[in-house]
C-alpha positions as CSV (number, residue, x, y, z in Angstrom):
1,X,86.3,41.2,299.9
2,X,83.7,42.5,302.3
3,X,81.1,40.1,303.6
4,X,77.8,40.1,301.6
5,X,74.6,41.2,303.3
6,X,71.5,40.2,301.3
7,X,68.4,42.3,301.9
8,X,65.4,40.3,300.7
9,X,62.6,42.8,301.6
10,X,62.2,46.5,302.2
11,X,64.4,47.9,305.0
12,X,64.6,51.3,306.5
13,X,67.2,53.5,304.8
14,X,68.8,54.2,308.2
15,X,69.3,50.4,308.6
16,X,71.0,50.1,305.2
17,X,73.3,52.9,306.1
18,X,74.5,51.0,309.2
19,X,75.6,48.2,307.0
20,X,76.8,50.0,303.9
21,X,80.2,51.2,305.2
22,X,81.5,47.7,306.2
23,X,79.6,45.2,303.9
24,X,78.6,44.5,300.4
25,X,74.9,45.2,300.6
26,X,72.8,43.5,297.9
27,X,69.1,43.3,297.2
28,X,66.8,40.5,296.0
29,X,63.1,40.0,295.9
30,X,62.7,37.4,298.6
31,X,59.4,36.2,297.2
32,X,61.1,35.2,293.9
33,X,62.3,31.8,295.1
34,X,64.8,31.0,292.3
35,X,66.3,34.5,292.5
36,X,66.6,34.2,296.3
37,X,68.3,30.8,296.2
38,X,70.8,32.1,293.6
39,X,71.6,35.2,295.6
40,X,72.1,33.2,298.8
41,X,75.0,31.4,297.3
42,X,77.3,34.3,298.1
43,X,75.5,35.7,301.2
44,X,77.1,35.9,304.6
45,X,73.9,37.3,306.1
46,X,70.3,37.7,304.9
47,X,67.7,40.1,306.2
48,X,64.0,39.4,305.8
49,X,60.7,40.6,307.1
50,X,57.6,38.3,306.9
51,X,57.2,37.4,303.2
52,X,60.6,35.6,302.6
53,X,60.8,32.0,303.6
54,X,64.2,30.9,305.0
55,X,63.8,27.2,305.3
56,X,66.3,24.2,305.2
57,X,66.5,24.5,301.4
58,X,67.5,28.2,301.6
59,X,70.0,27.6,304.4
60,X,71.6,24.8,302.3
61,X,71.9,27.1,299.4
62,X,74.0,29.5,301.4
63,X,77.4,27.9,302.3
64,X,78.8,31.1,303.6
65,X,75.7,32.1,305.7
66,X,76.5,33.2,309.2
67,X,73.3,35.0,310.3
68,X,69.6,35.2,309.3
69,X,67.9,38.4,310.6
70,X,64.2,38.9,310.8
71,X,63.3,42.6,310.9
72,X,60.4,42.0,313.3
73,X,59.3,40.0,316.3
74,X,58.0,36.7,314.9
75,X,60.0,33.9,313.3
76,X,57.3,31.9,311.6
77,X,59.1,32.2,308.2
78,X,62.5,31.1,309.5
79,X,63.3,27.5,310.0
80,X,65.4,28.0,313.2
81,X,66.4,24.3,313.7
82,X,67.8,24.1,310.1
83,X,69.9,27.3,310.8
84,X,71.0,26.0,314.2
85,X,72.2,22.7,312.7
86,X,74.4,24.6,310.3
87,X,75.8,27.0,313.0
88,X,73.9,29.9,311.5
89,X,72.7,32.6,314.0
90,X,69.1,33.7,313.9
91,X,68.3,37.1,315.2
92,X,65.1,39.2,315.3
93,X,64.0,42.5,316.8
94,X,62.0,41.5,319.9
95,X,61.4,45.0,321.3
96,X,61.1,47.0,318.1
97,X,57.3,47.0,317.9
98,X,56.2,46.7,321.6
99,X,55.1,50.3,321.8
100,X,53.2,50.1,318.5
101,X,51.6,46.9,319.5
102,X,50.5,48.2,322.9
103,X,49.1,51.4,321.2
104,X,47.2,49.3,318.7
105,X,45.5,47.4,321.5
106,X,44.5,50.6,323.1
107,X,43.2,52.0,319.8
108,X,41.1,48.8,319.2
109,X,39.7,49.0,322.8
110,X,38.7,52.6,322.3
111,X,37.2,52.0,318.9
112,X,35.1,49.1,320.2
113,X,33.9,51.1,323.2
114,X,32.8,54.0,321.0
115,X,31.7,52.1,317.8
116,X,34.1,54.3,315.9
117,X,34.7,52.2,312.8
118,X,31.0,51.4,312.1
119,X,29.9,55.0,312.8
120,X,32.6,56.3,310.4
121,X,31.5,53.9,307.7
122,X,27.9,54.8,308.1
123,X,28.6,58.5,308.0
124,X,30.7,58.1,304.8
125,X,27.8,56.2,303.3
126,X,25.5,59.2,303.9
127,X,23.9,58.1,307.2
128,X,23.7,60.4,310.3
129,X,22.5,58.1,313.1
130,X,24.1,59.2,316.4
131,X,21.8,57.1,318.6
132,X,22.6,53.9,316.8
133,X,26.3,54.2,317.8
134,X,26.1,55.1,321.5
135,X,29.1,53.7,323.2
136,X,30.4,53.2,326.8
137,X,33.0,55.0,328.8
138,X,36.2,53.3,329.9
139,X,36.6,55.2,333.2
140,X,35.7,53.2,336.2
141,X,35.6,49.9,334.3
142,X,37.5,46.8,335.0
143,X,40.1,45.9,332.3
144,X,41.5,42.4,332.3
145,X,44.9,42.0,330.8
146,X,45.8,38.4,329.8
147,X,49.6,38.3,329.8
148,X,51.9,40.8,331.5
149,X,54.9,40.6,329.3
150,X,56.5,43.6,327.8
151,X,53.5,44.6,325.6
152,X,51.0,43.7,328.3
153,X,52.8,46.0,330.8
154,X,52.9,48.8,328.3
155,X,49.2,48.4,327.5
156,X,48.3,48.3,331.2
157,X,50.2,51.5,332.0
158,X,48.5,53.3,329.2
159,X,44.9,52.1,329.9
160,X,45.4,52.8,333.6
161,X,45.5,56.5,332.7
162,X,41.8,56.3,331.8
163,X,40.9,55.7,335.5
164,X,40.3,51.9,335.1
165,X,40.7,49.1,337.5
166,X,43.3,46.6,336.3
167,X,43.4,42.9,336.8
168,X,45.6,40.4,335.1
169,X,46.2,36.7,334.4
170,X,49.8,35.6,334.0
171,X,51.0,32.5,335.8
172,X,54.7,33.5,335.2
173,X,54.7,36.8,337.0
174,X,55.1,37.3,340.8
175,X,52.2,39.1,342.6
176,X,54.7,41.6,344.0
177,X,55.7,42.6,340.5
178,X,52.1,43.0,339.4
179,X,51.4,45.1,342.5
180,X,54.2,47.4,341.5
181,X,52.4,47.9,338.2
182,X,49.1,48.7,339.9
183,X,47.6,45.4,338.7
184,X,45.9,42.7,340.8
185,X,46.7,39.1,339.7
186,X,43.8,36.7,339.4
187,X,43.0,33.4,337.8
188,X,41.8,33.3,334.2
189,X,38.3,32.3,335.3
190,X,38.0,35.2,337.7
191,X,39.3,37.6,335.0
192,X,36.7,36.4,332.6
193,X,33.9,36.9,335.1
194,X,34.9,40.3,336.4
195,X,36.2,42.2,333.3
196,X,34.3,44.8,331.3
197,X,37.1,44.8,328.8
198,X,39.7,42.0,328.1
199,X,42.9,42.5,326.1
200,X,45.1,39.6,325.1
201,X,48.9,39.9,325.2
202,X,50.3,36.4,325.1
203,X,52.8,34.6,322.8
204,X,51.5,31.8,320.6
205,X,52.4,28.5,322.1
206,X,50.8,25.0,322.2
207,X,49.5,26.0,325.7
208,X,48.0,29.3,324.6
209,X,46.3,28.4,321.3
210,X,42.6,28.4,321.9
211,X,43.0,29.7,325.4
212,X,39.7,31.6,325.1
213,X,37.2,29.4,323.4
214,X,33.5,28.4,323.8
215,X,33.9,27.3,327.4
216,X,35.6,30.5,328.5
217,X,33.3,32.7,326.6
218,X,30.3,31.1,328.3
219,X,31.4,32.5,331.7
220,X,32.4,36.1,330.7
221,X,30.7,39.1,332.2
222,X,27.7,40.0,330.0
223,X,28.5,43.0,327.7
224,X,32.3,42.4,327.8
225,X,34.4,43.7,324.9
226,X,37.4,41.7,323.9
227,X,40.6,42.8,322.1
228,X,43.2,40.5,320.5
229,X,46.2,42.3,319.0
230,X,48.7,39.6,320.0
231,X,48.6,36.4,318.0
232,X,45.9,34.7,315.9
233,X,44.4,31.6,317.4
234,X,44.6,32.6,321.0
235,X,40.8,33.4,320.8
236,X,38.6,30.9,318.9
237,X,37.2,33.1,316.2
238,X,34.1,31.1,315.6
239,X,33.3,30.8,319.3
240,X,33.8,34.6,319.6
241,X,31.5,35.2,316.7
242,X,28.8,33.0,318.3
243,X,29.2,34.9,321.6
244,X,28.7,38.2,319.8
245,X,25.7,36.9,318.0
246,X,24.1,35.7,321.2
247,X,24.8,39.1,322.9
248,X,27.1,37.8,325.6
249,X,30.0,39.7,324.1
250,X,29.2,43.4,323.2
251,X,32.0,43.8,320.7
252,X,35.6,42.9,319.8
253,X,38.7,44.4,318.3
254,X,40.7,42.0,316.3
255,X,44.1,42.6,314.6
256,X,45.3,39.0,314.3
257,X,43.9,35.8,312.8
258,X,44.5,32.0,313.0
259,X,45.4,32.0,309.3
260,X,46.9,35.1,307.6
261,X,46.4,36.8,305.3
262,X,42.7,36.6,306.3
263,X,40.0,38.1,304.1
264,X,37.1,36.0,305.4
265,X,36.1,35.5,309.0
266,X,32.8,35.0,310.8
267,X,33.7,38.1,312.8
268,X,33.5,40.3,309.8
269,X,29.8,40.0,309.7
270,X,29.3,42.2,312.8
271,X,29.3,46.0,313.0
272,X,30.5,45.9,316.6
273,X,33.7,44.2,315.6
274,X,36.6,46.4,314.6
275,X,38.9,44.3,312.4
276,X,42.3,45.3,311.1
277,X,44.8,43.4,309.0
278,X,47.6,42.8,311.5
279,X,48.7,46.4,312.0
280,X,50.3,46.0,315.4
281,X,53.8,46.7,314.1
282,X,52.7,48.8,311.2
283,X,54.1,52.2,312.2
284,X,57.0,54.1,310.7
285,X,58.7,54.1,314.1
286,X,58.4,50.3,314.6
287,X,59.6,49.6,311.1
288,X,62.6,51.8,311.6
289,X,63.4,50.3,315.0
290,X,63.2,46.8,313.6
291,X,65.5,47.5,310.7
292,X,68.0,49.3,312.9
293,X,68.0,46.6,315.5
294,X,68.7,43.7,313.1
295,X,71.2,45.8,311.1
296,X,73.2,46.3,314.3
297,X,72.9,42.6,315.2
298,X,74.0,41.5,311.7
299,X,77.0,43.8,312.1
300,X,78.0,42.3,315.4
301,X,77.5,38.8,314.1
302,X,79.7,39.3,311.1
303,X,82.4,40.8,313.2
304,X,82.4,37.7,315.4
305,X,80.9,39.4,318.4
306,X,78.2,38.2,320.8
307,X,74.6,39.1,319.7
308,X,72.2,39.5,322.6
309,X,69.1,39.1,320.4
310,X,70.2,35.8,318.8
311,X,67.3,33.4,319.4
312,X,69.3,30.2,318.9
313,X,72.3,31.0,321.1
314,X,72.5,29.5,324.6
315,X,73.1,32.1,327.3
316,X,71.4,34.8,325.2
317,X,70.1,38.0,326.6
318,X,71.6,41.3,327.7
319,X,75.3,41.1,328.6
320,X,76.5,43.6,331.2
321,X,78.9,46.2,329.8
322,X,81.6,45.2,332.3
323,X,81.3,41.5,331.1
324,X,81.4,42.3,327.3
325,X,85.2,42.9,327.1
326,X,85.7,39.4,328.6
327,X,84.1,37.6,325.7
328,X,87.1,37.8,323.4
329,X,89.3,36.9,326.4
330,X,87.3,33.8,327.2
331,X,87.3,32.7,323.5
332,X,91.1,33.2,323.2
333,X,91.7,31.3,326.4
334,X,89.7,28.4,324.8
335,X,91.9,28.5,321.7
336,X,95.1,28.7,323.8
337,X,93.9,25.8,326.0
338,X,93.3,23.5,323.0
339,X,96.8,24.4,321.6
340,X,98.5,23.7,324.9
341,X,96.5,20.5,325.5
342,X,97.2,19.3,322.0
343,X,93.7,18.0,321.5
344,X,90.2,18.0,322.9
345,X,89.7,17.7,326.6
346,X,87.3,15.2,328.3
347,X,86.0,18.0,330.6
348,X,86.6,21.7,330.9
349,X,85.8,24.2,333.6
350,X,85.7,28.0,333.0
351,X,86.5,29.9,336.2
352,X,85.7,33.5,336.7
353,X,87.1,35.4,339.8
354,X,87.0,39.0,341.0
355,X,84.3,41.6,341.4
356,X,83.1,40.9,337.8
357,X,81.6,37.6,339.2
358,X,78.8,39.7,340.8
359,X,77.4,40.0,337.3
360,X,75.9,37.2,335.2
361,X,79.0,35.7,333.5
362,X,77.4,32.6,332.0
363,X,78.1,33.9,328.5
364,X,81.8,33.4,329.1
365,X,81.4,29.7,329.2
366,X,79.8,29.9,325.7
367,X,82.7,32.1,324.4
368,X,85.3,29.7,325.8
369,X,83.5,26.7,324.2
370,X,83.6,28.5,320.9
371,X,87.4,29.0,321.3
372,X,87.9,25.4,322.3
373,X,86.8,24.0,319.0
374,X,87.8,26.8,316.5
375,X,91.0,24.9,315.5
376,X,89.8,21.3,315.7
377,X,86.8,21.1,313.4
378,X,86.4,21.9,309.7
379,X,83.1,23.7,310.0
380,X,82.9,27.3,311.2
381,X,82.4,27.5,315.0
382,X,79.9,30.0,316.2
383,X,78.1,30.9,319.4
384,X,75.2,28.8,317.9
385,X,76.9,25.5,317.3
386,X,79.7,25.5,319.9
387,X,77.6,23.8,322.6
388,X,76.5,21.1,320.1
389,X,80.1,20.5,319.0
390,X,81.0,19.9,322.7
391,X,78.0,17.6,323.2
392,X,78.8,15.6,320.1
393,X,82.3,15.0,321.4
394,X,81.3,14.3,324.9
395,X,83.1,17.3,326.3
396,X,81.4,18.7,329.4
397,X,81.9,22.4,329.9
398,X,81.0,23.9,333.2
399,X,81.3,27.4,334.8
400,X,82.3,28.4,338.3
401,X,82.5,32.0,339.6
402,X,83.8,33.6,342.8
403,X,83.1,37.2,343.6
404,X,86.0,38.7,345.4
405,X,85.8,42.3,346.4
406,X,88.6,44.7,345.3
407,X,90.2,41.9,343.3
408,X,91.1,42.1,339.6
409,X,89.3,40.0,337.1
410,X,90.7,36.7,336.3
411,X,89.3,34.1,333.8
412,X,90.7,30.6,333.7
413,X,90.1,27.6,331.5
414,X,91.0,24.3,333.1
415,X,90.5,20.9,331.7
416,X,91.2,17.2,332.2
417,X,92.5,15.3,329.1
418,X,91.6,11.7,328.3
419,X,95.1,10.5,329.3
420,X,94.6,12.0,332.8
421,X,96.7,15.1,332.4
422,X,95.3,18.5,333.4
423,X,95.9,21.7,331.5
424,X,95.1,25.3,332.4
425,X,95.4,28.8,330.9
426,X,94.4,32.1,332.5
427,X,94.1,35.7,331.5
428,X,92.7,39.1,332.1
429,X,91.8,42.3,330.4
430,X,93.9,45.4,331.2
431,X,93.6,49.0,330.2
432,X,96.5,50.5,328.2
433,X,96.5,53.7,326.3
434,X,92.7,54.0,326.5
435,X,92.0,50.6,325.1
436,X,91.5,47.1,326.4
437,X,94.4,44.7,326.2
438,X,93.9,41.0,326.6
439,X,96.8,39.2,328.4
440,X,97.7,35.7,329.3
441,X,98.7,35.5,333.0
442,X,99.2,31.7,333.4
443,X,99.8,28.8,331.1
444,X,99.7,25.3,332.6
445,X,101.0,26.4,335.9
446,X,103.7,28.9,334.6
447,X,103.2,32.6,335.5
448,X,103.4,34.7,332.3
449,X,102.4,38.1,331.2
450,X,102.1,38.4,327.5
451,X,99.5,39.8,325.1
452,X,97.0,37.3,323.8
453,X,97.2,38.4,320.2
454,X,98.7,37.2,317.0
455,X,100.2,33.7,316.8
456,X,101.6,32.4,320.0
457,X,104.2,29.5,320.2
458,X,104.5,27.5,323.4
459,X,107.8,25.5,323.9
460,X,108.4,23.5,327.0
461,X,111.9,22.3,327.8
462,X,114.5,21.9,330.5
463,X,116.2,25.2,331.4
464,X,119.8,25.6,330.1
465,X,121.9,28.4,328.5
466,X,121.6,29.2,324.8
467,X,118.0,28.1,324.2
468,X,116.6,31.5,323.5
469,X,119.4,32.2,320.9
470,X,118.8,28.9,319.2
471,X,115.1,29.5,318.8
472,X,115.6,33.1,317.7
473,X,118.2,32.0,315.1
474,X,116.0,29.2,313.7
475,X,113.0,31.5,313.3
476,X,115.1,34.3,311.8
477,X,116.6,32.0,309.2
478,X,113.0,31.0,308.3
479,X,112.0,34.7,307.9
480,X,109.7,34.5,311.0
481,X,109.8,37.8,313.0
482,X,109.4,37.5,316.8
483,X,107.1,40.3,318.2
484,X,107.4,39.3,321.9
485,X,109.0,36.6,324.0
486,X,108.8,35.5,327.6
487,X,110.5,32.7,329.5
488,X,109.0,31.3,332.7
489,X,110.6,28.7,334.9
490,X,109.8,27.3,338.3
491,X,113.5,27.0,339.2
492,X,116.9,27.3,337.6
493,X,117.7,24.2,335.5
494,X,114.1,23.0,335.9
495,X,111.1,22.8,333.6
496,X,110.7,26.0,331.6
497,X,108.0,27.4,329.3
498,X,109.0,29.8,326.4
499,X,106.1,31.8,325.0
500,X,106.6,33.7,321.8
501,X,104.4,36.0,319.7
502,X,105.3,35.7,316.0
503,X,104.1,37.7,313.0
504,X,103.1,34.8,310.8
505,X,102.0,31.2,311.1
506,X,104.6,28.4,311.2
507,X,104.3,25.3,309.2
508,X,104.2,22.0,311.2
509,X,107.7,21.2,310.0
510,X,109.2,24.4,311.3
511,X,107.5,24.0,314.6
512,X,108.9,20.5,314.9
513,X,112.4,21.7,314.0
514,X,112.2,24.4,316.6
515,X,111.1,21.9,319.2
516,X,113.8,19.4,318.2
517,X,116.6,22.0,318.2
518,X,116.1,22.6,322.0
519,X,115.0,19.2,323.0
520,X,111.5,20.5,323.9
521,X,109.2,18.1,325.7
522,X,106.1,19.8,324.1
523,X,105.5,22.4,321.4
524,X,102.3,24.0,320.2
525,X,101.0,27.1,318.4
526,X,97.8,29.0,319.1
527,X,96.3,31.4,316.5
528,X,94.8,34.2,318.6
529,X,94.4,36.6,315.8
530,X,91.0,38.4,315.7
531,X,88.6,36.7,313.3
């Protein structure tokens, strides 16, 4: 049975096509609460826009849920902590609307400068009054950009083409980076005093709500025009209305409001205010980008792969292409470690060596942690809840890396057990026949070279003749086929490790029988099959 992807709001056809081949795509009206909760009972993923509420109740109604996807930027309608507690990944499309949002800010600035909206309304009402709607040019003016994030940068680059002088306030960007963009960094007060136009491009946080209020509007340059196409509440709407009424502010372009939907605002009383109903992301291109982005993220998540756009995954962000093949390696090493250790370690270190360590490899610690707990807890282990499972059990997982020029990649998982023993497993990714092959290269100090796939058995015993035949016969009589086998020893007659790949899982009784038949000092099995 294919995983079920529940689409709760309208999604671009191209996005649905991405999912249709591999998943059972179902539709529901996300605003119909009873229908939504009923449909979630069988959902492995749910995709929403802004109207559907995915709260703790909705998450609890979806026992199979692995990912919640918001086809857009904000997550106001998704209760992220509730999803995280259940190990459910939350993804959005953080870059899908950045061009549309930047263009909307430019459009509002131009409309306010030239009184476009009010002149249009007057003409359609039968009035031809050109002199009443005389505007101002942008060329040669100072434009203040509040926030130089991705949208702010796009806005600045576009408005610079009009021959403007650009200044910006952003305490989290370096002056050198601003200089590269042709922008001079200033304090907020200086920006307010110098700017002929101000455009807001900040996220909504406790620190930014009300950032521009009565106090700030009292010191602005007379005749300034202000645009907010970022988030409602960053500019105090009543204070802005008062400043416009007093003539200190010559006009405003507003696309966002403190409370939405908004059909009544003190700003709506002014002809020199261009007000739009949160149209920043309302372009066909942005909608298509958002749908495609989250569809691809859902597909990755349901295939058990790392999703860079997951908002509740530690070590999120872009993973280098050279690092990505190591994610399944690190996870399988975590699984193998737990099998060889026979339980949960007190502390674990993930070591990465080789040229690959020149990249950011922090995500490999997360993948290894996911593998460490996959066979020891009843709940599903994901990139979301793996760190929480480790913290709950007091397991400290750390990462070390050592860049070594011209050296092959090697990833190791080493840990100390509560009884004082240490255990280690290592592996690498090799290319064979045009595909990546994951191999174990070391198990608890024994050098091996065997594929990290299928079900692996580890038997430790004292080297002597006939052991291989005994194990082979026992498994054959039980109908268990051996796909691969390797014997590693430190010296003849000394401690030995036999590693076998078998085609099906062994029951605990059969594994015990195999161990007893050769007098093994330790026996364990690791399920390294792809999920």
